[in-house]
C-alpha atoms as a printed R data frame, in Angstrom:
    type eleno elety resid chain resno       x       y        z
1   ATOM     1    CA   MET     A     1 -23.190 133.948 -146.040
2   ATOM     2    CA   THR     A     2 -23.808 132.461 -143.347
3   ATOM     3    CA   GLU     A     3 -24.032 128.919 -143.844
4   ATOM     4    CA   GLN     A     4 -27.684 127.072 -143.110
5   ATOM     5    CA   PRO     A     5 -27.786 125.364 -140.157
6   ATOM     6    CA   PRO     A     6 -28.894 120.961 -140.893
7   ATOM     7    CA   PRO     A     7 -32.306 120.391 -140.388
8   ATOM     8    CA   ALA     A     8 -33.772 119.555 -137.352
9   ATOM     9    CA   GLN     A     9 -33.364 115.286 -137.011
10  ATOM    10    CA   LEU     A    10 -36.915 113.296 -136.985
11  ATOM    11    CA   VAL     A    11 -37.834 113.180 -133.460
12  ATOM    12    CA   GLU     A    12 -38.407 109.206 -133.176
13  ATOM    13    CA   ALA     A    13 -41.662 108.133 -132.473
14  ATOM    14    CA   MET     A    14 -42.675 106.394 -128.924
15  ATOM    15    CA   PRO     A    15 -43.371 102.572 -128.942
16  ATOM    16    CA   SER     A    16 -46.710 102.470 -129.873
17  ATOM    17    CA   PHE     A    17 -48.524  98.451 -128.573
18  ATOM    18    CA   SER     A    18 -51.932  96.885 -128.895
19  ATOM    19    CA   TRP     A    19 -52.748  94.590 -126.026
20  ATOM    20    CA   LEU     A    20 -51.801  91.712 -127.791
21  ATOM    21    CA   GLY     A    21 -48.673  93.235 -129.073
22  ATOM    22    CA   ALA     A    22 -47.875  94.601 -125.541
23  ATOM    23    CA   TRP     A    23 -48.641  91.077 -123.852
24  ATOM    24    CA   ARG     A    24 -46.362  89.075 -126.638
25  ATOM    25    CA   ALA     A    25 -43.402  91.464 -126.113
26  ATOM    26    CA   ALA     A    26 -44.086  91.172 -122.212
27  ATOM    27    CA   LEU     A    27 -43.756  87.309 -122.877
28  ATOM    28    CA   THR     A    28 -41.422  86.354 -125.396
29  ATOM    29    CA   GLN     A    29 -39.080  89.161 -125.455
30  ATOM    30    CA   PRO     A    30 -37.575  89.361 -122.156
31  ATOM    31    CA   SER     A    31 -35.539  92.312 -121.482
32  ATOM    32    CA   VAL     A    32 -35.290  95.512 -119.244
33  ATOM    33    CA   ALA     A    33 -35.271  97.453 -123.031
34  ATOM    34    CA   THR     A    34 -38.822  95.647 -123.687
35  ATOM    35    CA   TYR     A    35 -40.555  96.635 -120.456
36  ATOM    36    CA   THR     A    36 -38.776 100.333 -120.972
37  ATOM    37    CA   ASP     A    37 -40.118 100.073 -124.109
38  ATOM    38    CA   LEU     A    38 -43.560  99.572 -122.786
39  ATOM    39    CA   LEU     A    39 -43.953 102.017 -119.933
40  ATOM    40    CA   LEU     A    40 -42.829 104.693 -122.946
41  ATOM    41    CA   ASP     A    41 -46.168 103.760 -124.791
42  ATOM    42    CA   PRO     A    42 -48.082 106.523 -124.764
43  ATOM    43    CA   ARG     A    43 -51.371 105.146 -124.185
44  ATOM    44    CA   MET     A    44 -49.487 103.274 -120.916
45  ATOM    45    CA   SER     A    45 -51.780 104.738 -117.816
46  ATOM    46    CA   LEU     A    46 -53.216 102.918 -114.718
47  ATOM    47    CA   ARG     A    47 -56.111 102.101 -116.333
48  ATOM    48    CA   ARG     A    48 -54.896 100.440 -118.896
49  ATOM    49    CA   ALA     A    49 -53.114  98.403 -116.454
50  ATOM    50    CA   VAL     A    50 -56.531  97.400 -114.474
51  ATOM    51    CA   ALA     A    51 -58.795  96.335 -117.936
52  ATOM    52    CA   TRP     A    52 -55.225  94.247 -118.956
53  ATOM    53    CA   LEU     A    53 -55.790  92.719 -115.134
54  ATOM    54    CA   PHE     A    54 -59.727  92.727 -115.281
55  ATOM    55    CA   THR     A    55 -60.236  91.164 -118.449
56  ATOM    56    CA   ALA     A    56 -57.438  88.550 -117.835
57  ATOM    57    CA   SER     A    57 -58.951  87.737 -114.474
58  ATOM    58    CA   LEU     A    58 -62.527  86.980 -116.319
59  ATOM    59    CA   LEU     A    59 -61.525  85.366 -119.504
60  ATOM    60    CA   ALA     A    60 -59.609  82.995 -116.802
61  ATOM    61    CA   TYR     A    61 -62.264  81.886 -114.794
62  ATOM    62    CA   LEU     A    62 -64.493  81.469 -118.460
63  ATOM    63    CA   LEU     A    63 -61.751  79.282 -119.777
64  ATOM    64    CA   GLY     A    64 -61.516  77.084 -116.512
65  ATOM    65    CA   ILE     A    65 -65.743  76.668 -116.769
66  ATOM    66    CA   VAL     A    66 -65.266  76.177 -120.637
67  ATOM    67    CA   LEU     A    67 -62.622  73.530 -120.521
68  ATOM    68    CA   GLN     A    68 -64.420  71.519 -117.877
69  ATOM    69    CA   ALA     A    69 -67.314  71.639 -119.708
70  ATOM    70    CA   THR     A    70 -65.854  70.220 -122.828
71  ATOM    71    CA   VAL     A    71 -62.972  68.006 -121.901
72  ATOM    72    CA   PHE     A    72 -64.206  67.239 -118.203
73  ATOM    73    CA   PRO     A    73 -67.617  67.211 -118.941
74  ATOM    74    CA   SER     A    74 -68.665  64.598 -115.890
75  ATOM    75    CA   THR     A    75 -66.523  65.850 -113.260
76  ATOM    76    CA   LEU     A    76 -68.112  69.372 -113.446
77  ATOM    77    CA   VAL     A    77 -71.861  68.214 -113.467
78  ATOM    78    CA   ASP     A    78 -70.162  66.153 -110.138
79  ATOM    79    CA   VAL     A    79 -69.207  69.089 -109.102
80  ATOM    80    CA   ILE     A    80 -72.542  71.016 -109.394
81  ATOM    81    CA   ARG     A    81 -74.727  68.223 -107.803
82  ATOM    82    CA   GLU     A    82 -72.941  68.200 -105.101
83  ATOM    83    CA   ALA     A    83 -73.294  71.942 -104.791
84  ATOM    84    CA   SER     A    84 -76.643  71.716 -104.989
85  ATOM    85    CA   GLN     A    85 -76.879  69.064 -102.635
86  ATOM    86    CA   THR     A    86 -74.630  69.954 -100.126
87  ATOM    87    CA   GLY     A    87 -76.006  73.648 -100.157
88  ATOM    88    CA   PRO     A    88 -78.392  75.141  -97.257
89  ATOM    89    CA   GLN     A    89 -81.961  73.789  -97.696
90  ATOM    90    CA   GLU     A    90 -83.284  77.203  -98.166
91  ATOM    91    CA   PHE     A    91 -80.659  77.739 -101.356
92  ATOM    92    CA   GLN     A    92 -81.111  74.294 -102.838
93  ATOM    93    CA   ALA     A    93 -81.092  74.804 -106.827
94  ATOM    94    CA   THR     A    94 -81.191  72.851 -110.202
95  ATOM    95    CA   PRO     A    95 -77.528  72.054 -111.441
96  ATOM    96    CA   ALA     A    96 -78.684  74.647 -113.894
97  ATOM    97    CA   VAL     A    97 -79.201  77.239 -112.020
98  ATOM    98    CA   LEU     A    98 -75.572  76.736 -110.174
99  ATOM    99    CA   LEU     A    99 -74.202  76.805 -113.793
100 ATOM   100    CA   LEU     A   100 -75.993  80.078 -114.519
101 ATOM   101    CA   LEU     A   101 -74.857  81.699 -110.984
102 ATOM   102    CA   SER     A   102 -71.156  80.818 -111.396
103 ATOM   103    CA   LEU     A   103 -71.242  82.191 -114.871
104 ATOM   104    CA   ALA     A   104 -73.151  85.581 -113.364
105 ATOM   105    CA   CYS     A   105 -70.202  85.409 -110.491
106 ATOM   106    CA   MET     A   106 -67.414  85.739 -113.249
107 ATOM   107    CA   PRO     A   107 -67.495  89.526 -112.562
108 ATOM   108    CA   PHE     A   108 -66.956  89.663 -108.783
109 ATOM   109    CA   MET     A   109 -64.504  87.296 -108.868
110 ATOM   110    CA   ALA     A   110 -62.212  89.024 -111.112
111 ATOM   111    CA   ALA     A   111 -62.531  91.967 -109.421
112 ATOM   112    CA   MET     A   112 -61.440  90.160 -106.040
113 ATOM   113    CA   PHE     A   113 -58.522  88.946 -107.960
114 ATOM   114    CA   LEU     A   114 -58.136  92.578 -109.355
115 ATOM   115    CA   ALA     A   115 -57.732  93.797 -106.018
116 ATOM   116    CA   THR     A   116 -55.598  91.315 -104.908
117 ATOM   117    CA   TYR     A   117 -53.240  92.083 -107.930
118 ATOM   118    CA   LEU     A   118 -53.154  95.435 -106.980
119 ATOM   119    CA   LEU     A   119 -52.712  95.297 -103.092
120 ATOM   120    CA   GLY     A   120 -50.256  93.261 -103.050
121 ATOM   121    CA   LEU     A   121 -48.458  95.865 -106.315
122 ATOM   122    CA   ALA     A   122 -49.248  97.935 -103.655
123 ATOM   123    CA   LEU     A   123 -46.733  96.600 -100.915
124 ATOM   124    CA   LEU     A   124 -44.255  96.192 -103.497
125 ATOM   125    CA   HIS     A   125 -44.513  99.711 -104.402
126 ATOM   126    CA   PHE     A   126 -44.183 100.747 -100.764
127 ATOM   127    CA   ILE     A   127 -41.304  98.875 -100.405
128 ATOM   128    CA   ALA     A   128 -39.474  99.832 -103.497
129 ATOM   129    CA   SER     A   129 -40.050 103.571 -102.719
130 ATOM   130    CA   ALA     A   130 -38.594 103.017  -99.562
131 ATOM   131    CA   LEU     A   131 -35.523 102.247 -101.051
132 ATOM   132    CA   GLY     A   132 -35.285 104.283 -103.739
133 ATOM   133    CA   SER     A   133 -37.179 103.721 -106.725
134 ATOM   134    CA   GLN     A   134 -38.118 106.089 -108.956
135 ATOM   135    CA   GLY     A   135 -41.013 104.965 -110.727
136 ATOM   136    CA   SER     A   136 -44.764 105.423 -110.085
137 ATOM   137    CA   TYR     A   137 -46.943 103.290 -108.487
138 ATOM   138    CA   SER     A   138 -48.898 103.344 -111.827
139 ATOM   139    CA   GLU     A   139 -45.577 102.618 -113.778
140 ATOM   140    CA   LEU     A   140 -45.037  99.593 -111.677
141 ATOM   141    CA   VAL     A   141 -48.522  98.159 -112.305
142 ATOM   142    CA   TYR     A   142 -48.670  98.685 -116.241
143 ATOM   143    CA   ALA     A   143 -45.266  97.035 -116.397
144 ATOM   144    CA   HIS     A   144 -46.295  94.037 -114.303
145 ATOM   145    CA   ALA     A   145 -49.788  93.919 -116.169
146 ATOM   146    CA   ALA     A   146 -48.125  93.294 -118.657
147 ATOM   147    CA   TYR     A   147 -46.309  89.812 -118.247
148 ATOM   148    CA   LEU     A   148 -49.154  88.961 -115.414
149 ATOM   149    CA   ALA     A   149 -52.429  89.106 -117.446
150 ATOM   150    CA   PRO     A   150 -51.322  86.544 -120.699
151 ATOM   151    CA   LEU     A   151 -49.553  84.339 -117.599
152 ATOM   152    CA   THR     A   152 -52.705  84.588 -115.808
153 ATOM   153    CA   LEU     A   153 -54.620  82.443 -118.901
154 ATOM   154    CA   LEU     A   154 -51.751  80.319 -119.775
155 ATOM   155    CA   THR     A   155 -51.422  78.982 -116.339
156 ATOM   156    CA   THR     A   156 -55.309  78.768 -116.097
157 ATOM   157    CA   LEU     A   157 -54.851  76.580 -119.189
158 ATOM   158    CA   LEU     A   158 -52.016  74.461 -118.171
159 ATOM   159    CA   GLY     A   159 -53.909  73.564 -115.537
160 ATOM   160    CA   MET     A   160 -56.477  71.726 -116.393
161 ATOM   161    CA   ILE     A   161 -54.620  69.695 -118.720
162 ATOM   162    CA   PRO     A   162 -53.229  67.053 -116.414
163 ATOM   163    CA   VAL     A   163 -49.866  66.096 -119.046
164 ATOM   164    CA   ALA     A   164 -49.133  69.761 -119.208
165 ATOM   165    CA   LYS     A   165 -49.481  70.496 -115.339
166 ATOM   166    CA   CYS     A   166 -45.866  70.063 -115.173
167 ATOM   167    CA   LEU     A   167 -44.724  73.056 -117.054
168 ATOM   168    CA   THR     A   168 -46.312  75.040 -114.285
169 ATOM   169    CA   ILE     A   169 -43.361  74.898 -111.994
170 ATOM   170    CA   PRO     A   170 -41.170  75.990 -114.788
171 ATOM   171    CA   LEU     A   171 -43.345  78.646 -115.860
172 ATOM   172    CA   CYS     A   172 -43.321  80.317 -112.031
173 ATOM   173    CA   LEU     A   173 -39.656  80.566 -112.352
174 ATOM   174    CA   TYR     A   174 -39.606  81.795 -115.983
175 ATOM   175    CA   SER     A   175 -42.511  84.564 -114.253
176 ATOM   176    CA   LEU     A   176 -40.134  85.479 -111.487
177 ATOM   177    CA   GLY     A   177 -37.874  86.109 -113.817
178 ATOM   178    CA   LEU     A   178 -40.277  88.547 -115.503
179 ATOM   179    CA   GLN     A   179 -40.805  90.244 -112.522
180 ATOM   180    CA   LEU     A   180 -36.925  90.903 -112.259
181 ATOM   181    CA   MET     A   181 -37.243  92.547 -115.600
182 ATOM   182    CA   ALA     A   182 -40.348  94.166 -115.188
183 ATOM   183    CA   LEU     A   183 -39.281  95.877 -111.504
184 ATOM   184    CA   LYS     A   184 -36.082  97.366 -112.912
185 ATOM   185    CA   ALA     A   185 -37.770  98.822 -115.562
186 ATOM   186    CA   ALA     A   186 -40.563 100.426 -113.378
187 ATOM   187    CA   THR     A   187 -38.156 101.099 -110.636
188 ATOM   188    CA   ARG     A   188 -34.958 102.477 -111.993
189 ATOM   189    CA   MET     A   189 -33.061 100.899 -109.826
190 ATOM   190    CA   THR     A   190 -30.026  98.991 -109.598
191 ATOM   191    CA   TRP     A   191 -30.188  94.746 -109.804
192 ATOM   192    CA   GLY     A   192 -29.318  94.705 -105.900
193 ATOM   193    CA   ARG     A   193 -32.054  96.990 -104.825
194 ATOM   194    CA   VAL     A   194 -34.410  95.190 -107.545
195 ATOM   195    CA   ILE     A   195 -33.436  91.506 -105.382
196 ATOM   196    CA   ALA     A   196 -33.360  93.397 -102.252
197 ATOM   197    CA   VAL     A   197 -36.511  94.625 -102.717
198 ATOM   198    CA   LEU     A   198 -38.349  90.902 -103.624
199 ATOM   199    CA   ALA     A   199 -36.174  89.740 -100.854
200 ATOM   200    CA   VAL     A   200 -38.122  91.992  -98.437
201 ATOM   201    CA   VAL     A   201 -41.458  91.049  -99.979
202 ATOM   202    CA   ALA     A   202 -40.187  87.380  -99.478
203 ATOM   203    CA   VAL     A   203 -39.369  87.321  -95.462
204 ATOM   204    CA   LEU     A   204 -42.749  89.472  -95.321
205 ATOM   205    CA   VAL     A   205 -44.622  86.858  -97.088
206 ATOM   206    CA   ILE     A   206 -43.164  84.476  -95.190
207 ATOM   207    CA   LEU     A   207 -43.795  86.118  -91.342
208 ATOM   208    CA   PHE     A   208 -47.537  86.371  -92.552
209 ATOM   209    CA   ALA     A   209 -47.748  82.777  -93.496
210 ATOM   210    CA   ALA     A   210 -45.639  81.841  -89.993
211 ATOM   211    CA   VAL     A   211 -48.346  83.748  -88.218
212 ATOM   212    CA   GLY     A   212 -51.188  82.583  -89.636
213 ATOM   213    CA   VAL     A   213 -49.834  78.275  -89.727
214 ATOM   214    CA   LEU     A   214 -49.522  79.317  -85.503
215 ATOM   215    CA   ALA     A   215 -52.958  80.845  -85.232
216 ATOM   216    CA   TRP     A   216 -54.048  77.523  -87.157
217 ATOM   217    CA   VAL     A   217 -52.540  75.428  -84.674
218 ATOM   218    CA   SER     A   218 -52.681  77.058  -81.752
219 ATOM   219    CA   PRO     A   219 -56.147  75.664  -80.442
220 ATOM   220    CA   ASP     A   220 -54.423  72.404  -81.094
221 ATOM   221    CA   VAL     A   221 -51.482  72.703  -79.167
222 ATOM   222    CA   GLN     A   222 -53.162  73.907  -76.422
223 ATOM   223    CA   GLN     A   223 -55.686  71.030  -76.368
224 ATOM   224    CA   TRP     A   224 -52.637  68.623  -76.959
225 ATOM   225    CA   ILE     A   225 -50.718  70.339  -73.882
226 ATOM   226    CA   ALA     A   226 -54.154  70.394  -72.235
227 ATOM   227    CA   GLU     A   227 -54.785  66.179  -72.648
228 ATOM   228    CA   SER     A   228 -50.852  65.157  -72.046
229 ATOM   229    CA   GLY     A   229 -50.515  67.405  -68.756
230 ATOM   230    CA   VAL     A   230 -47.869  68.939  -69.439
231 ATOM   231    CA   THR     A   231 -47.481  72.730  -67.943
232 ATOM   232    CA   ALA     A   232 -45.883  76.153  -68.717
């Protein structure tokens, strides 16, 4: 009598995260394993990551206005009044109208922040691919959006509280660690290559910043040379 084969073991279900569950895991359980689990979520997609980043940017903009209106109402009133007075004559409006216009512009501001995020991550993906990344652009955006979305809200909140502004520097360092873990999980590269990717990005940012500074100060330098009588 032949022995029956053992029943097939149940395959462990893929991890699944809600919006807040994914954000909480990305922020409070920092590890490569956590970000790998996030990428294994059946609902992982570029569309979901874009929704995270857009919603977080929209809420951060609204949070800034609400906090100013409730905690620092005089500051908000002064800003709106100054804008209404310094704008072009044909576009001048009452402070209430300007406040409504700023609220109406919220989706456009959020879209601009979203475009900045996506372009920056596209550059990161291009460099990572050149250094041997095995992940897709969607995975890279999703892993980074999981911590960037809640951090956007958190930094906005801390930035509006004077006594809490000192926490922004530790938070920036913490976000750098999260980026390393997210990048490693999304690219499946060694730590050495992950650090190399960020190093290349840092060099490019410094070069672009240097070019921008030189372009900005170039007319002043030329004027100083002409006034001082220095010849090349």
